[in-house]
Jmol script that loads the backbone (N, CA, C; Angstrom):
load data "model"
ATOM      1  N   UNK A   1      81.002  73.543  92.455  1.00  0.00           N
ATOM      2  CA  UNK A   1      81.721  74.580  93.182  1.00  0.00           C
ATOM      3  C   UNK A   1      81.238  75.926  92.644  1.00  0.00           C
ATOM      4  N   UNK A   2      80.910  76.833  93.535  1.00  0.00           N
ATOM      5  CA  UNK A   2      80.445  78.153  93.092  1.00  0.00           C
ATOM      6  C   UNK A   2      81.536  78.878  92.294  1.00  0.00           C
ATOM      7  N   UNK A   3      81.089  79.707  91.395  1.00  0.00           N
ATOM      8  CA  UNK A   3      82.010  80.433  90.508  1.00  0.00           C
ATOM      9  C   UNK A   3      82.993  81.291  91.304  1.00  0.00           C
ATOM     10  N   UNK A   4      82.541  81.972  92.343  1.00  0.00           N
ATOM     11  CA  UNK A   4      83.445  82.823  93.120  1.00  0.00           C
ATOM     12  C   UNK A   4      84.540  82.005  93.801  1.00  0.00           C
ATOM     13  N   UNK A   5      84.258  80.750  94.162  1.00  0.00           N
ATOM     14  CA  UNK A   5      85.278  79.881  94.757  1.00  0.00           C
ATOM     15  C   UNK A   5      86.296  79.487  93.690  1.00  0.00           C
ATOM     16  N   UNK A   6      85.814  79.187  92.494  1.00  0.00           N
ATOM     17  CA  UNK A   6      86.723  78.847  91.399  1.00  0.00           C
ATOM     18  C   UNK A   6      87.662  80.015  91.101  1.00  0.00           C
ATOM     19  N   UNK A   7      87.107  81.211  91.084  1.00  0.00           N
ATOM     20  CA  UNK A   7      87.921  82.403  90.818  1.00  0.00           C
ATOM     21  C   UNK A   7      88.936  82.604  91.942  1.00  0.00           C
ATOM     22  N   UNK A   8      88.499  82.417  93.179  1.00  0.00           N
ATOM     23  CA  UNK A   8      89.406  82.583  94.316  1.00  0.00           C
ATOM     24  C   UNK A   8      90.535  81.564  94.277  1.00  0.00           C
ATOM     25  N   UNK A   9      90.215  80.328  93.938  1.00  0.00           N
ATOM     26  CA  UNK A   9      91.235  79.274  93.849  1.00  0.00           C
ATOM     27  C   UNK A   9      92.210  79.586  92.721  1.00  0.00           C
ATOM     28  N   UNK A  10      91.695  80.006  91.561  1.00  0.00           N
ATOM     29  CA  UNK A  10      92.566  80.346  90.427  1.00  0.00           C
ATOM     30  C   UNK A  10      93.458  81.528  90.772  1.00  0.00           C
ATOM     31  N   UNK A  11      92.889  82.525  91.448  1.00  0.00           N
ATOM     32  CA  UNK A  11      93.675  83.690  91.848  1.00  0.00           C
ATOM     33  C   UNK A  11      94.765  83.306  92.850  1.00  0.00           C
ATOM     34  N   UNK A  12      94.416  82.476  93.818  1.00  0.00           N
ATOM     35  CA  UNK A  12      95.407  82.019  94.797  1.00  0.00           C
ATOM     36  C   UNK A  12      96.522  81.231  94.121  1.00  0.00           C
ATOM     37  N   UNK A  13      96.171  80.390  93.152  1.00  0.00           N
ATOM     38  CA  UNK A  13      97.185  79.618  92.425  1.00  0.00           C
ATOM     39  C   UNK A  13      98.101  80.543  91.630  1.00  0.00           C
ATOM     40  N   UNK A  14      97.528  81.555  90.997  1.00  0.00           N
ATOM     41  CA  UNK A  14      98.332  82.497  90.217  1.00  0.00           C
ATOM     42  C   UNK A  14      99.275  83.278  91.118  1.00  0.00           C
ATOM     43  N   UNK A  15      98.775  83.703  92.274  1.00  0.00           N
ATOM     44  CA  UNK A  15      99.621  84.432  93.217  1.00  0.00           C
ATOM     45  C   UNK A  15     100.739  83.537  93.735  1.00  0.00           C
ATOM     46  N   UNK A  16     100.423  82.307  94.066  1.00  0.00           N
ATOM     47  CA  UNK A  16     101.441  81.367  94.549  1.00  0.00           C
ATOM     48  C   UNK A  16     102.509  81.133  93.489  1.00  0.00           C
ATOM     49  N   UNK A  17     102.097  80.997  92.249  1.00  0.00           N
ATOM     50  CA  UNK A  17     103.049  80.787  91.158  1.00  0.00           C
ATOM     51  C   UNK A  17     103.944  82.021  90.994  1.00  0.00           C
ATOM     52  N   UNK A  18     103.347  83.204  91.040  1.00  0.00           N
ATOM     53  CA  UNK A  18     104.137  84.430  90.898  1.00  0.00           C
ATOM     54  C   UNK A  18     105.155  84.568  92.026  1.00  0.00           C
ATOM     55  N   UNK A  19     104.738  84.262  93.245  1.00  0.00           N
ATOM     56  CA  UNK A  19     105.651  84.330  94.387  1.00  0.00           C
ATOM     57  C   UNK A  19     106.768  83.312  94.231  1.00  0.00           C
ATOM     58  N   UNK A  20     106.427  82.089  93.824  1.00  0.00           N
ATOM     59  CA  UNK A  20     107.444  81.043  93.654  1.00  0.00           C
ATOM     60  C   UNK A  20     108.469  81.450  92.607  1.00  0.00           C
ATOM     61  N   UNK A  21     108.014  82.026  91.519  1.00  0.00           N
ATOM     62  CA  UNK A  21     108.937  82.465  90.470  1.00  0.00           C
ATOM     63  C   UNK A  21     109.815  83.607  90.976  1.00  0.00           C
ATOM     64  N   UNK A  22     109.216  84.528  91.709  1.00  0.00           N
ATOM     65  CA  UNK A  22     109.954  85.691  92.187  1.00  0.00           C
ATOM     66  C   UNK A  22     111.037  85.331  93.192  1.00  0.00           C
ATOM     67  N   UNK A  23     110.798  84.317  94.021  1.00  0.00           N
ATOM     68  CA  UNK A  23     111.769  84.004  95.063  1.00  0.00           C
ATOM     69  C   UNK A  23     112.643  82.800  94.742  1.00  0.00           C
ATOM     70  N   UNK A  24     112.359  82.120  93.654  1.00  0.00           N
ATOM     71  CA  UNK A  24     113.135  80.923  93.309  1.00  0.00           C
ATOM     72  C   UNK A  24     114.558  81.317  92.940  1.00  0.00           C
ATOM     73  N   UNK A  25     115.550  80.588  93.447  1.00  0.00           N
ATOM     74  CA  UNK A  25     116.921  80.884  93.035  1.00  0.00           C
ATOM     75  C   UNK A  25     117.100  80.495  91.575  1.00  0.00           C
ATOM     76  N   UNK A  26     117.736  81.352  90.841  1.00  0.00           N
ATOM     77  CA  UNK A  26     118.017  81.089  89.438  1.00  0.00           C
ATOM     78  C   UNK A  26     119.526  80.995  89.301  1.00  0.00           C
ATOM     79  N   UNK A  27     120.027  79.868  88.784  1.00  0.00           N
ATOM     80  CA  UNK A  27     121.473  79.683  88.672  1.00  0.00           C
ATOM     81  C   UNK A  27     122.093  80.847  87.922  1.00  0.00           C
ATOM     82  N   UNK A  28     121.421  81.298  86.888  1.00  0.00           N
ATOM     83  CA  UNK A  28     122.005  82.313  86.023  1.00  0.00           C
ATOM     84  C   UNK A  28     121.796  83.718  86.556  1.00  0.00           C
ATOM     85  N   UNK A  29     121.582  83.850  87.837  1.00  0.00           N
ATOM     86  CA  UNK A  29     121.437  85.171  88.438  1.00  0.00           C
ATOM     87  C   UNK A  29     122.777  85.865  88.498  1.00  0.00           C
ATOM     88  N   UNK A  30     122.865  86.821  89.362  1.00  0.00           N
ATOM     89  CA  UNK A  30     124.106  87.575  89.491  1.00  0.00           C
ATOM     90  C   UNK A  30     125.250  86.650  89.874  1.00  0.00           C
ATOM     91  N   UNK A  31     126.317  86.733  89.133  1.00  0.00           N
ATOM     92  CA  UNK A  31     127.513  85.942  89.418  1.00  0.00           C
ATOM     93  C   UNK A  31     128.497  86.798  90.196  1.00  0.00           C
ATOM     94  N   UNK A  32     129.169  86.173  91.113  1.00  0.00           N
ATOM     95  CA  UNK A  32     130.260  86.859  91.815  1.00  0.00           C
ATOM     96  C   UNK A  32     131.512  86.756  90.958  1.00  0.00           C
ATOM     97  N   UNK A  33     132.508  87.539  91.307  1.00  0.00           N
ATOM     98  CA  UNK A  33     133.794  87.421  90.612  1.00  0.00           C
ATOM     99  C   UNK A  33     134.329  86.004  90.735  1.00  0.00           C
ATOM    100  N   UNK A  34     134.141  85.384  91.889  1.00  0.00           N
ATOM    101  CA  UNK A  34     134.620  84.005  92.092  1.00  0.00           C
ATOM    102  C   UNK A  34     133.903  83.041  91.154  1.00  0.00           C
ATOM    103  N   UNK A  35     132.595  83.254  90.936  1.00  0.00           N
ATOM    104  CA  UNK A  35     131.845  82.409  90.006  1.00  0.00           C
ATOM    105  C   UNK A  35     132.377  82.563  88.588  1.00  0.00           C
ATOM    106  N   UNK A  36     132.657  83.810  88.200  1.00  0.00           N
ATOM    107  CA  UNK A  36     133.177  84.075  86.854  1.00  0.00           C
ATOM    108  C   UNK A  36     134.553  83.444  86.697  1.00  0.00           C
ATOM    109  N   UNK A  37     135.373  83.553  87.719  1.00  0.00           N
ATOM    110  CA  UNK A  37     136.698  82.941  87.672  1.00  0.00           C
ATOM    111  C   UNK A  37     136.577  81.420  87.530  1.00  0.00           C
ATOM    112  N   UNK A  38     135.621  80.824  88.225  1.00  0.00           N
ATOM    113  CA  UNK A  38     135.400  79.375  88.113  1.00  0.00           C
ATOM    114  C   UNK A  38     134.955  79.008  86.693  1.00  0.00           C
ATOM    115  N   UNK A  39     134.084  79.813  86.090  1.00  0.00           N
ATOM    116  CA  UNK A  39     133.683  79.565  84.698  1.00  0.00           C
ATOM    117  C   UNK A  39     134.879  79.653  83.769  1.00  0.00           C
ATOM    118  N   UNK A  40     135.715  80.654  83.988  1.00  0.00           N
ATOM    119  CA  UNK A  40     136.901  80.811  83.158  1.00  0.00           C
ATOM    120  C   UNK A  40     137.840  79.620  83.317  1.00  0.00           C
ATOM    121  N   UNK A  41     138.029  79.185  84.547  1.00  0.00           N
ATOM    122  CA  UNK A  41     138.901  78.030  84.794  1.00  0.00           C
ATOM    123  C   UNK A  41     138.389  76.791  84.042  1.00  0.00           C
ATOM    124  N   UNK A  42     137.074  76.624  84.046  1.00  0.00           N
ATOM    125  CA  UNK A  42     136.477  75.448  83.411  1.00  0.00           C
ATOM    126  C   UNK A  42     136.467  75.544  81.893  1.00  0.00           C
ATOM    127  N   UNK A  43     136.126  76.732  81.367  1.00  0.00           N
ATOM    128  CA  UNK A  43     135.857  76.832  79.933  1.00  0.00           C
ATOM    129  C   UNK A  43     136.914  77.575  79.116  1.00  0.00           C
ATOM    130  N   UNK A  44     137.729  78.403  79.736  1.00  0.00           N
ATOM    131  CA  UNK A  44     138.655  79.254  78.986  1.00  0.00           C
ATOM    132  C   UNK A  44     140.126  78.906  79.219  1.00  0.00           C
ATOM    133  N   UNK A  45     140.465  78.680  80.471  1.00  0.00           N
ATOM    134  CA  UNK A  45     141.868  78.522  80.860  1.00  0.00           C
ATOM    135  C   UNK A  45     142.562  77.303  80.240  1.00  0.00           C
ATOM    136  N   UNK A  46     141.860  76.231  79.895  1.00  0.00           N
ATOM    137  CA  UNK A  46     142.604  75.148  79.239  1.00  0.00           C
ATOM    138  C   UNK A  46     143.409  75.633  78.021  1.00  0.00           C
ATOM    139  N   UNK A  47     142.878  76.639  77.321  1.00  0.00           N
ATOM    140  CA  UNK A  47     143.600  77.216  76.181  1.00  0.00           C
ATOM    141  C   UNK A  47     144.230  78.566  76.531  1.00  0.00           C
ATOM    142  N   UNK A  48     143.470  79.398  77.262  1.00  0.00           N
ATOM    143  CA  UNK A  48     143.891  80.773  77.534  1.00  0.00           C
ATOM    144  C   UNK A  48     144.579  80.897  78.888  1.00  0.00           C
ATOM    145  N   UNK A  49     145.700  80.190  78.999  1.00  0.00           N
ATOM    146  CA  UNK A  49     146.558  80.244  80.190  1.00  0.00           C
ATOM    147  C   UNK A  49     147.974  80.532  79.723  1.00  0.00           C
ATOM    148  N   UNK A  50     148.800  81.007  80.661  1.00  0.00           N
ATOM    149  CA  UNK A  50     150.207  81.205  80.295  1.00  0.00           C
ATOM    150  C   UNK A  50     150.805  79.902  79.792  1.00  0.00           C
ATOM    151  N   UNK A  51     150.392  78.806  80.402  1.00  0.00           N
ATOM    152  CA  UNK A  51     150.827  77.470  79.984  1.00  0.00           C
ATOM    153  C   UNK A  51     149.590  76.607  79.748  1.00  0.00           C
ATOM    154  N   UNK A  52     149.009  76.674  78.551  1.00  0.00           N
ATOM    155  CA  UNK A  52     147.776  75.949  78.284  1.00  0.00           C
ATOM    156  C   UNK A  52     147.916  74.439  78.518  1.00  0.00           C
ATOM    157  N   UNK A  53     146.826  73.848  79.002  1.00  0.00           N
ATOM    158  CA  UNK A  53     146.809  72.385  79.185  1.00  0.00           C
ATOM    159  C   UNK A  53     146.162  71.689  78.000  1.00  0.00           C
ATOM    160  N   UNK A  54     145.479  72.435  77.143  1.00  0.00           N
ATOM    161  CA  UNK A  54     144.856  71.851  75.949  1.00  0.00           C
ATOM    162  C   UNK A  54     145.982  71.399  75.018  1.00  0.00           C
ATOM    163  N   UNK A  55     145.921  70.174  74.525  1.00  0.00           N
ATOM    164  CA  UNK A  55     147.021  69.645  73.703  1.00  0.00           C
ATOM    165  C   UNK A  55     147.255  70.384  72.388  1.00  0.00           C
ATOM    166  N   UNK A  56     146.308  71.170  71.923  1.00  0.00           N
ATOM    167  CA  UNK A  56     146.478  71.877  70.652  1.00  0.00           C
ATOM    168  C   UNK A  56     147.302  73.149  70.772  1.00  0.00           C
ATOM    169  N   UNK A  57     147.565  73.600  72.012  1.00  0.00           N
ATOM    170  CA  UNK A  57     148.229  74.889  72.175  1.00  0.00           C
ATOM    171  C   UNK A  57     149.447  74.792  73.078  1.00  0.00           C
ATOM    172  N   UNK A  58     150.538  75.405  72.629  1.00  0.00           N
ATOM    173  CA  UNK A  58     151.714  75.511  73.496  1.00  0.00           C
ATOM    174  C   UNK A  58     151.837  76.921  74.070  1.00  0.00           C
ATOM    175  N   UNK A  59     151.003  77.847  73.563  1.00  0.00           N
ATOM    176  CA  UNK A  59     150.906  79.195  74.112  1.00  0.00           C
ATOM    177  C   UNK A  59     149.450  79.629  73.952  1.00  0.00           C
ATOM    178  N   UNK A  60     149.010  80.616  74.725  1.00  0.00           N
ATOM    179  CA  UNK A  60     147.603  81.013  74.640  1.00  0.00           C
ATOM    180  C   UNK A  60     147.268  81.617  73.276  1.00  0.00           C
ATOM    181  N   UNK A  61     146.165  81.194  72.668  1.00  0.00           N
ATOM    182  CA  UNK A  61     145.770  81.776  71.388  1.00  0.00           C
ATOM    183  C   UNK A  61     145.620  83.292  71.499  1.00  0.00           C
ATOM    184  N   UNK A  62     146.165  83.989  70.504  1.00  0.00           N
ATOM    185  CA  UNK A  62     146.125  85.457  70.434  1.00  0.00           C
ATOM    186  C   UNK A  62     146.713  86.123  71.674  1.00  0.00           C
ATOM    187  N   UNK A  63     147.583  85.383  72.368  1.00  0.00           N
ATOM    188  CA  UNK A  63     148.213  85.869  73.601  1.00  0.00           C
ATOM    189  C   UNK A  63     147.180  86.333  74.636  1.00  0.00           C
ATOM    190  N   UNK A  64     146.005  85.737  74.612  1.00  0.00           N
ATOM    191  CA  UNK A  64     144.939  86.086  75.543  1.00  0.00           C
ATOM    192  C   UNK A  64     144.957  85.120  76.724  1.00  0.00           C
ATOM    193  N   UNK A  65     145.281  85.647  77.888  1.00  0.00           N
ATOM    194  CA  UNK A  65     145.341  84.863  79.120  1.00  0.00           C
ATOM    195  C   UNK A  65     144.174  85.291  80.004  1.00  0.00           C
ATOM    196  N   UNK A  66     143.422  84.310  80.500  1.00  0.00           N
ATOM    197  CA  UNK A  66     142.227  84.583  81.296  1.00  0.00           C
ATOM    198  C   UNK A  66     142.264  83.819  82.618  1.00  0.00           C
ATOM    199  N   UNK A  67     143.382  83.916  83.314  1.00  0.00           N
ATOM    200  CA  UNK A  67     143.569  83.172  84.564  1.00  0.00           C
ATOM    201  C   UNK A  67     143.166  83.950  85.808  1.00  0.00           C
ATOM    202  N   UNK A  68     143.013  85.262  85.708  1.00  0.00           N
ATOM    203  CA  UNK A  68     142.670  86.069  86.881  1.00  0.00           C
ATOM    204  C   UNK A  68     141.436  86.906  86.572  1.00  0.00           C
ATOM    205  N   UNK A  69     140.779  87.362  87.617  1.00  0.00           N
ATOM    206  CA  UNK A  69     139.599  88.203  87.410  1.00  0.00           C
ATOM    207  C   UNK A  69     139.989  89.514  86.744  1.00  0.00           C
ATOM    208  N   UNK A  70     141.172  90.036  87.036  1.00  0.00           N
ATOM    209  CA  UNK A  70     141.634  91.274  86.390  1.00  0.00           C
ATOM    210  C   UNK A  70     141.797  91.066  84.882  1.00  0.00           C
ATOM    211  N   UNK A  71     142.354  89.930  84.483  1.00  0.00           N
ATOM    212  CA  UNK A  71     142.514  89.634  83.053  1.00  0.00           C
ATOM    213  C   UNK A  71     141.154  89.485  82.376  1.00  0.00           C
ATOM    214  N   UNK A  72     140.224  88.869  83.072  1.00  0.00           N
ATOM    215  CA  UNK A  72     138.876  88.697  82.525  1.00  0.00           C
ATOM    216  C   UNK A  72     138.200  90.059  82.375  1.00  0.00           C
ATOM    217  N   UNK A  73     138.319  90.898  83.374  1.00  0.00           N
ATOM    218  CA  UNK A  73     137.712  92.236  83.319  1.00  0.00           C
ATOM    219  C   UNK A  73     138.295  93.066  82.186  1.00  0.00           C
ATOM    220  N   UNK A  74     139.615  93.009  82.016  1.00  0.00           N
ATOM    221  CA  UNK A  74     140.266  93.775  80.936  1.00  0.00           C
ATOM    222  C   UNK A  74     139.778  93.340  79.561  1.00  0.00           C
ATOM    223  N   UNK A  75     139.402  92.084  79.448  1.00  0.00           N
ATOM    224  CA  UNK A  75     138.992  91.526  78.159  1.00  0.00           C
ATOM    225  C   UNK A  75     137.492  91.270  78.080  1.00  0.00           C
ATOM    226  N   UNK A  76     136.730  91.913  78.949  1.00  0.00           N
ATOM    227  CA  UNK A  76     135.292  91.646  79.057  1.00  0.00           C
ATOM    228  C   UNK A  76     134.546  91.881  77.739  1.00  0.00           C
ATOM    229  N   UNK A  77     134.855  92.951  77.030  1.00  0.00           N
ATOM    230  CA  UNK A  77     134.150  93.237  75.779  1.00  0.00           C
ATOM    231  C   UNK A  77     134.408  92.137  74.755  1.00  0.00           C
ATOM    232  N   UNK A  78     135.630  91.717  74.670  1.00  0.00           N
ATOM    233  CA  UNK A  78     136.009  90.651  73.740  1.00  0.00           C
ATOM    234  C   UNK A  78     135.349  89.325  74.127  1.00  0.00           C
ATOM    235  N   UNK A  79     135.331  89.030  75.413  1.00  0.00           N
ATOM    236  CA  UNK A  79     134.691  87.811  75.920  1.00  0.00           C
ATOM    237  C   UNK A  79     133.201  87.855  75.616  1.00  0.00           C
ATOM    238  N   UNK A  80     132.579  89.002  75.873  1.00  0.00           N
ATOM    239  CA  UNK A  80     131.148  89.138  75.611  1.00  0.00           C
ATOM    240  C   UNK A  80     130.848  88.863  74.140  1.00  0.00           C
ATOM    241  N   UNK A  81     131.640  89.443  73.275  1.00  0.00           N
ATOM    242  CA  UNK A  81     131.416  89.262  71.843  1.00  0.00           C
ATOM    243  C   UNK A  81     131.543  87.797  71.431  1.00  0.00           C
ATOM    244  N   UNK A  82     132.626  87.141  71.853  1.00  0.00           N
ATOM    245  CA  UNK A  82     132.903  85.799  71.355  1.00  0.00           C
ATOM    246  C   UNK A  82     132.201  84.682  72.127  1.00  0.00           C
ATOM    247  N   UNK A  83     131.948  84.895  73.414  1.00  0.00           N
ATOM    248  CA  UNK A  83     131.334  83.841  74.233  1.00  0.00           C
ATOM    249  C   UNK A  83     129.826  84.019  74.322  1.00  0.00           C
ATOM    250  N   UNK A  84     129.396  85.245  74.592  1.00  0.00           N
ATOM    251  CA  UNK A  84     127.978  85.496  74.847  1.00  0.00           C
ATOM    252  C   UNK A  84     127.216  85.754  73.550  1.00  0.00           C
ATOM    253  N   UNK A  85     127.722  86.657  72.718  1.00  0.00           N
ATOM    254  CA  UNK A  85     126.984  87.043  71.518  1.00  0.00           C
ATOM    255  C   UNK A  85     127.172  86.059  70.365  1.00  0.00           C
ATOM    256  N   UNK A  86     128.411  85.835  69.947  1.00  0.00           N
ATOM    257  CA  UNK A  86     128.679  84.969  68.795  1.00  0.00           C
ATOM    258  C   UNK A  86     128.652  83.483  69.139  1.00  0.00           C
ATOM    259  N   UNK A  87     128.909  83.171  70.404  1.00  0.00           N
ATOM    260  CA  UNK A  87     128.982  81.783  70.877  1.00  0.00           C
ATOM    261  C   UNK A  87     130.041  80.966  70.117  1.00  0.00           C
ATOM    262  N   UNK A  88     131.089  81.671  69.675  1.00  0.00           N
ATOM    263  CA  UNK A  88     132.176  81.007  68.953  1.00  0.00           C
ATOM    264  C   UNK A  88     133.239  80.449  69.898  1.00  0.00           C
ATOM    265  N   UNK A  89     133.173  80.842  71.151  1.00  0.00           N
ATOM    266  CA  UNK A  89     134.087  80.332  72.175  1.00  0.00           C
ATOM    267  C   UNK A  89     133.249  79.758  73.303  1.00  0.00           C
ATOM    268  N   UNK A  90     133.757  78.767  73.962  1.00  0.00           N
ATOM    269  CA  UNK A  90     134.948  77.971  73.700  1.00  0.00           C
ATOM    270  C   UNK A  90     134.857  77.282  72.326  1.00  0.00           C
ATOM    271  N   UNK A  91     135.981  77.188  71.701  1.00  0.00           N
ATOM    272  CA  UNK A  91     136.072  76.652  70.349  1.00  0.00           C
ATOM    273  C   UNK A  91     135.373  75.300  70.250  1.00  0.00           C
ATOM    274  N   UNK A  92     134.390  75.235  69.385  1.00  0.00           N
ATOM    275  CA  UNK A  92     133.645  73.991  69.203  1.00  0.00           C
ATOM    276  C   UNK A  92     132.879  73.568  70.449  1.00  0.00           C
ATOM    277  N   UNK A  93     132.783  74.453  71.404  1.00  0.00           N
ATOM    278  CA  UNK A  93     132.154  74.167  72.700  1.00  0.00           C
ATOM    279  C   UNK A  93     132.594  72.802  73.235  1.00  0.00           C
ATOM    280  N   UNK A  94     133.901  72.567  73.152  1.00  0.00           N
ATOM    281  CA  UNK A  94     134.477  71.277  73.555  1.00  0.00           C
ATOM    282  C   UNK A  94     134.197  70.911  75.005  1.00  0.00           C
ATOM    283  N   UNK A  95     134.030  71.909  75.854  1.00  0.00           N
ATOM    284  CA  UNK A  95     133.805  71.598  77.270  1.00  0.00           C
ATOM    285  C   UNK A  95     132.379  71.931  77.706  1.00  0.00           C
ATOM    286  N   UNK A  96     131.473  71.951  76.721  1.00  0.00           N
ATOM    287  CA  UNK A  96     130.029  72.020  76.985  1.00  0.00           C
ATOM    288  C   UNK A  96     129.577  73.199  77.836  1.00  0.00           C
ATOM    289  N   UNK A  97     129.965  74.391  77.465  1.00  0.00           N
ATOM    290  CA  UNK A  97     129.460  75.582  78.145  1.00  0.00           C
ATOM    291  C   UNK A  97     127.964  75.685  77.860  1.00  0.00           C
ATOM    292  N   UNK A  98     127.176  75.884  78.906  1.00  0.00           N
ATOM    293  CA  UNK A  98     125.724  75.920  78.746  1.00  0.00           C
ATOM    294  C   UNK A  98     125.238  77.318  78.370  1.00  0.00           C
ATOM    295  N   UNK A  99     124.034  77.355  77.847  1.00  0.00           N
ATOM    296  CA  UNK A  99     123.416  78.640  77.529  1.00  0.00           C
ATOM    297  C   UNK A  99     123.218  79.463  78.800  1.00  0.00           C
ATOM    298  N   UNK A 100     122.892  78.801  79.903  1.00  0.00           N
ATOM    299  CA  UNK A 100     122.717  79.500  81.175  1.00  0.00           C
ATOM    300  C   UNK A 100     124.016  80.152  81.620  1.00  0.00           C
ATOM    301  N   UNK A 101     125.138  79.446  81.445  1.00  0.00           N
ATOM    302  CA  UNK A 101     126.443  80.024  81.804  1.00  0.00           C
ATOM    303  C   UNK A 101     126.751  81.231  80.933  1.00  0.00           C
ATOM    304  N   UNK A 102     126.475  81.125  79.640  1.00  0.00           N
ATOM    305  CA  UNK A 102     126.734  82.234  78.714  1.00  0.00           C
ATOM    306  C   UNK A 102     125.896  83.458  79.094  1.00  0.00           C
ATOM    307  N   UNK A 103     124.611  83.220  79.357  1.00  0.00           N
ATOM    308  CA  UNK A 103     123.718  84.326  79.704  1.00  0.00           C
ATOM    309  C   UNK A 103     124.128  84.972  81.028  1.00  0.00           C
ATOM    310  N   UNK A 104     124.488  84.166  82.005  1.00  0.00           N
ATOM    311  CA  UNK A 104     124.917  84.703  83.301  1.00  0.00           C
ATOM    312  C   UNK A 104     126.198  85.510  83.140  1.00  0.00           C
ATOM    313  N   UNK A 105     127.122  85.009  82.347  1.00  0.00           N
ATOM    314  CA  UNK A 105     128.366  85.731  82.094  1.00  0.00           C
ATOM    315  C   UNK A 105     128.066  87.066  81.414  1.00  0.00           C
ATOM    316  N   UNK A 106     127.142  87.060  80.469  1.00  0.00           N
ATOM    317  CA  UNK A 106     126.749  88.301  79.800  1.00  0.00           C
ATOM    318  C   UNK A 106     126.190  89.325  80.759  1.00  0.00           C
ATOM    319  N   UNK A 107     125.388  88.874  81.715  1.00  0.00           N
ATOM    320  CA  UNK A 107     124.846  89.800  82.721  1.00  0.00           C
ATOM    321  C   UNK A 107     125.950  90.330  83.618  1.00  0.00           C
ATOM    322  N   UNK A 108     126.902  89.464  83.980  1.00  0.00           N
ATOM    323  CA  UNK A 108     128.023  89.912  84.814  1.00  0.00           C
ATOM    324  C   UNK A 108     128.820  90.983  84.073  1.00  0.00           C
ATOM    325  N   UNK A 109     129.094  90.746  82.796  1.00  0.00           N
ATOM    326  CA  UNK A 109     129.850  91.714  82.007  1.00  0.00           C
ATOM    327  C   UNK A 109     129.071  93.027  81.893  1.00  0.00           C
ATOM    328  N   UNK A 110     127.774  92.942  81.664  1.00  0.00           N
ATOM    329  CA  UNK A 110     126.945  94.144  81.567  1.00  0.00           C
ATOM    330  C   UNK A 110     127.007  94.948  82.869  1.00  0.00           C
ATOM    331  N   UNK A 111     127.130  94.262  83.988  1.00  0.00           N
ATOM    332  CA  UNK A 111     127.213  94.922  85.273  1.00  0.00           C
ATOM    333  C   UNK A 111     128.528  95.636  85.511  1.00  0.00           C
ATOM    334  N   UNK A 112     129.533  95.368  84.692  1.00  0.00           N
ATOM    335  CA  UNK A 112     130.833  96.040  84.841  1.00  0.00           C
ATOM    336  C   UNK A 112     130.790  97.469  84.322  1.00  0.00           C
ATOM    337  N   UNK A 113     129.841  97.757  83.469  1.00  0.00           N
ATOM    338  CA  UNK A 113     129.792  99.074  82.816  1.00  0.00           C
ATOM    339  C   UNK A 113     129.235 100.132  83.715  1.00  0.00           C
TER     340      UNK A 113
END
end "model"
wireframe off; spacefill off
backbone 0.3
color backbone group
C-alpha cells in the first residue's frame, strides 16, 4: 500500500475516533436536578431523611436531611467536600456509589456557582 494511502487511512481513523469521542453520550455528563435527586435517594436518603430507613439511625445524622433538591442545593458545599472530594460519604460506601456518580455530582455542584 502506498505511503500516502496509509497516511490517509490513519488520518481518517483518527478523525473518526475524535468524532466518536466528541458525540458519545457520557453518563457522567451534565446531571439534571432530577438525576441529582435520584442519586440522593439512592445514596444519601437512607440515612439523611426525616425518618431514616437505615437501621443504624433513628434520626438523620447531624440533622442533615437531603430529601429535596432545595435541601441538596443548600448543602452543596458540604456534599461536595464529603462525597466528591473526601469520598467519606456514603459511610463505608455501603450502597456502592461509583466514581462516575461522584464526579458527575461534583460537576453539577460546580455548576451551581
